[in-house]
N, C-alpha and C positions, 0 to 999 in steps of 0.2 A: 139573405139572411139564413141562420143555421137554426133549424126548428129543434126544440127539445121539449119533452113530454110537460105539457101545462098543468098543474094540479088544480083542484078546484078551489073558488074564492073561501078564503079562511072564515070569513063572516057569514057563508051558507054551510060550513061544518056543522054536524050534529052538535047539539047544545046539551051533552050528558052532563049530569054531575050536579053538585051543590053551586049555586049562583057565586057564592064566597071563593070557592074552590076555582071556578072559571075565571073570576076577576084576579085571582092571585097568579093564575097562569098566565093571563094577558100581560101582566105587568113585568113578567121575565124576559131576559133579552138575550138572544143569541148574536154574538159579534163575528163574522167571518171576515177574516183579513185575507183579501185575494180575491179578484173578481174577474179571474178565468173560467175555464170550464168547471174546475173542481170546486171554486168558490160558489158559482151560480148554481150548480147541478146540486149542492149541499142544502142550499136556501130551497131549491124547489122539493127536494126530497123531505127536508123538514115539514114543508105545507102539505106534501103528499102524505106524509104519516101522522099527520094530525096535530103539528106544534101549532098552537094558537096565540104565543106570545109574539113580541118584537123580533124582527131580524133585520139587522144591519150588514150590509156587504161593503166593505171598504176596498177601494181599488186605487192604485197610484197612478194609472193613466186617467186622462180627461175623457176618454171614449166610451161610450156605452160599450157593455161587455161583449166581447166577440169571440169567435172560435179561431184558434191558430192554424190549423192545417192549410187551409187556404192562401194563407200569406206566400207560400212558397210556390205557389201554382197560380191560382187565377187572378188573385190580387196583383202579384207580382208582375204578371203579364197584364195587367190593365183589363181583363176580362171580367173583372169584378171590381166594384167600388169599396166592398168590405165583406164582413163575415159576421154581422151582428146576430147576435141571438134573438129570436123571435119570441119574446117573452114580456108580457105585461107586468112588469115589477109592481107598478102602482096598486094594480088591481089585486095582487096577491099580498099586499101590504108589507112589501120587502124595501127598504130603503137603500137606495144605491148612495154611498158615500164616495164620490169618485175625485181624482185629482189629490188624493189625500194619501201620505206616506205613513206607515206604522214605523215609529223608531224605538219603541221599546215595549216592555210588558212588566207591570208591576202586579205579581200574581197575588201577592199578600192582600191588596186592596182590589183585586178583580179589575184592573184598568189596563186598557191598551193605551199606550201613550202614541199620539199621532202628531204630525206638524200642525195640525189645526185644532189640537186639544186633547183632553183625555176622553176615552170611550169606556164607559163601565160596562160590563157583562156579566150575566149568570153563567153562560157557557161560551167558551171561544173554540173557533175552529181554525186552524191556522193552514191557509191555501195560498201560500206565497209563491208556489212553483219553483223555477229556477232560472239563473241567469247566465248568458253566454259568457263563455271564458275568452278573454282576448289575448293579444301578443303585447308584451312590454313594449314601450315606445311608440305605441299608436296612437296616444292621446293628443288631440290637437290636430291630427291629419284629417282633413275633411273628406278624404277619399277612401277611407278605411271604414268599413261596414260590419255589422252583424246582422243577422236576420231571426228576430224572435217577436217583435211587436209590430203592430199596424205602422207606426212611424217608421221603423225600419223598412218596411216593404215600400212605403211611399217614397222614401229617400232613395231606394234601390230602381225605382221605375225609371227615373230619365237615363239610368246606366243602359237599361235594357232598351228602351226606346231609341237611344241615339247610337246603338250598336257599338259600343266602346270595347276596349281591350281590356280584359277582366284576369286578373289572379286571384285564383280561389285557394285558401289555404285550410287544407283538410278536406280527406276523400270519405268523409262519413256520411250518414245519411242526409244531414243538411246541405252538405256540400255536393253530393251527387243530386240532389232535386234542385239546388240552384243552378248547377251546371247545365241541367236539362232545360231549364227556362231560359237560361242566358243563350244557349246554342239554338233555342227555338225562336229567340228574338233576333238572331243573327250576329250576336258578340264573339269576338275571338276570345276564347278562354284556355287559359292554362291552370293546372290543378296541381298543387305541390303538397304532398304528403310525407311526413318524417318516417312513417313506417314503411316496409317493403311491400305494401299492397293496401287497396281500399279496405275500409271497414276493419281496420286490423284490431281496433278495441271490442267489435262487437261480434265477429265471426272468426272461425278457425281459418288458418291459411288455406287449407286445401278448398273451403268452401268460397271464400272471399276470392281468390285468385282469377276464377273465370269472369267475374266482374270487372277487372281491369280493362278487358277488351271492350267493354261499353262505351268507355270514354272515347276511346280511338275511333270507334264506329259513328259516334255522334259528331266528330270532327273536333273534339277537345284534345287538349295534350295532357297527359297525366305522366307527373315527374314523381316516382318514389323514391323513397330515401333521401328526402330533400328537406332540409330543415332552414327556416328562416333566420337569418342572422340580423338583418336590419330592414326597416321600412322608412322610406324617404318619400317625399312627395314625387308621385309618378315613377317609382323605382322600388323593386322589391329585391333585396340582395340575399343570396342563398349562402349556406355556411361554406360552400365550396368556391365561393367567389363569384359565382355566375349572378349576373343581373337581368332581371326581367322587367320590362316596361310594362306599366300598369295604369290606365286612366283610373281604375278603381281596384280595390282590393276587399275581397269578402271573407272574412274570417269564420270558419265553422268547424272548431277543434273541441266542441263539446260545451256542457253546461254543468253548472253546480247549484244545489238548493241554495235558495234564495232565503237564508237565515241570519244574517249577520245581526239584523236589528233584535234578535233574541238573545245577544250576548248579556250574561249575568241575571237571565230572568228565571234561571233554575229548570228551563225546559232542556232535558238531555238531549245533545248531539253527537253525532258519530264522530270520533276524531279522524276518520279516514275521509269521509266525504262530506262531512257537515249536515248531512241529514238529521231531521228530527226522529229519534229511536221511538217510533209508535209501537205499541203491542199488538195483538192479534184483533183487537177492535179499534184500532187507530187511536187509541187512548195515549196520551205524551205522558211523561213523569209527573205533571202537575195535575191536580184534581180539576176536572171539568174543561180540559184544554185538550183538543183533538188535532191531528194533524192529517191532511189528506193531498194526495196528488205528487206532483213532482218533487216537493220538499221533504217528503215522508219516506223513510223506509219502514219495512213490517217483516215480521217473521212468516216464513212460509213452512209449514210442516210438510206440504207436498214435496219441497225440495231440500227441505233440511238446512234452510240458510235464511238469512235476513235478505230481503230483495229492495232494491231502490229502482223504481220503474218509471221512466221519463216518457210515457207514451199517452195518448188522449184515451184509450180505453180504460186505464187505471184511474184517470181523472174523471171518468163518467161514472164508474161503479163503486168507488171507494166511498163516494158520498152518502150512499144508502146504507151503508154500515154506520157511519158515524151518526146519521138521523136516527136511525133505530134505537142506538144507545143513548142519545140524549131524549128522545120522546117517550121510549118504552123502558128505559132502564136494562137493556137487555143484557145479561150474564151468562146466559146459556144459548145453546144452538150453535150453528155452523160459524167459526172464525172467518175472517176475511182472509182468504187464500184463494185468489184466482189465478187462473191460466193467463199468464202475461200474453198480450197480443199488441201487433202494431203492423201498420202497412206503409209503403213508400211507393211513389209512382216515379220512376227515373227511367230516362233513355227510352222510352215507348214501353217500359215494361212495369207491370203490377207485382210489387214484391211483398209478401205477406209472411210473418214470423209468429209463431205461438211456442210458449213454453218457456224453459230455461235449459240451456244445453250444458252449463257447467256441472260436472259430476256424471255426464255420460261417459258410457265405455264403448261404445260402439256407434259408428256412421254408417247409415246405408242411403245409397244413391238411388232415387227412381227418376230415369231419364238422362239423356245426354246435357250435361252442364254448358255444353258449345251450343245447344238449340235454343230455340225461342221459349221453350216451357220444359221445367224440370223442377224437382223437389228434392230435399235431403231430410232425413230423418236422423234423430237421436234416439238411442236407447241407453237404459241402464238396468243391466240383468234381465234383457229382453223386454221391458217396460217403455213404451214411448213416453218420452219427456219433453221433447221438442221437434219442432218442423219448422223448415223454411221452403216456402212455394214460390217459383217464379211462374208467373202465368199459368198456374194450376190452382185456381180458387177451390176447387172440389176437393183437392188433398188437403187443403188447409182446413175447410169447413168439418171435414170427417176426421181430420187429425185432432183437432182441437178437442171434438168430443171424446175421442180416444184418450186424450191426455187427461181430462177430467175424470174418466173412468178408471184411469191407471190401469190400461190394457196391455197386454202381453201380445207381441206381435209375432207372426210366422215370417223369418226373416228372408226366406225365398219369395214368398208371395209379396212381402213389403218391397222388395227389390224391381218386382215387375210392374213398370210404368203402366201397363195395359190393364190391370188388375185394381179396382176400387181399392183404396187403402182400408175401408173399413172391413173389407173381405179377408185382410190378413191378421184380424184380430182372433185370438184363440179363445 
């Protein structure tokens, strides 16, 4: 189980104010669409901050809410049966409506339309996350997989148990994590990546290039500049005519916000990435409707751009900002502007990233990228804006705090891996 902070029982909360006001408050309802980390954490944050009204969490999966990071690790390898959140929803007065799909939003009447009937709301929080991008022509092929849900992981378990021959499409974060697990299980793995390097969409070429060797060292074959032309049962055909035998194909080419159900609702979406265009307090274009987690982008004053962050840390912390606005009507104080953070466990390495390097004008290395432990930092006019740490968690911890402070670094000290990063701050 994954343990989250458990707020107090709402029935034991302080009973301040007029009884009629309290009764009116309890009659109001927050509907949260999405039962992943962002949705569950929103429900918990509401109770923690004093919301006494009804809370309903709508999830399209039948399972009890669970955490996703273990799916590509312990759950996939059969070392854990699941990663269910350790939360007593009943004691907290949180209604779980599972196996129920949101299909539309009638904002004028404040109703979420679901396949099991309408759900009226006073406040609505959209936390529908993201859905994996698939390859054309793979529908109906039994051995083509994605890895996003508990059911996905369960379907992939026998692939690893039977040590099958696997083709992984995409050398991004999820491709690397699955390849790591598959090699640990004894599978033969070929990874095909359309770009000329791993993590092409996430990191600059000079930073991602050293990571290509990790695949070879693990015993996996990495083919870059390789586009998939066709998938048929048992065979992957590349654009250059090469055919690869595959007992199973795992597609890890990215994810997009799960927002199609909002078409025509009045919720404003980004034309580029389909994310919900939330403001600095995660409010949408509709009154009393909020968006949090992988489905929402938000403006960052720190980076001067809109961010779409598909990572666990954002889903953990964003809900607190939403809950504060719903419960307290917060319109002043700090906006939601976190330092993005994520981690990945791959090929025996612990990789961590904090910040946002787009817009940086200088890159500084700390250590040899051919070694087991190294870091790279990005500066903008001398200010630390992002950091990638491989096997150097202290660099990450110190760097994240320096980014939050907007610290200017001494470049010479910052480049000396033997000097604590915090000592490079001017």
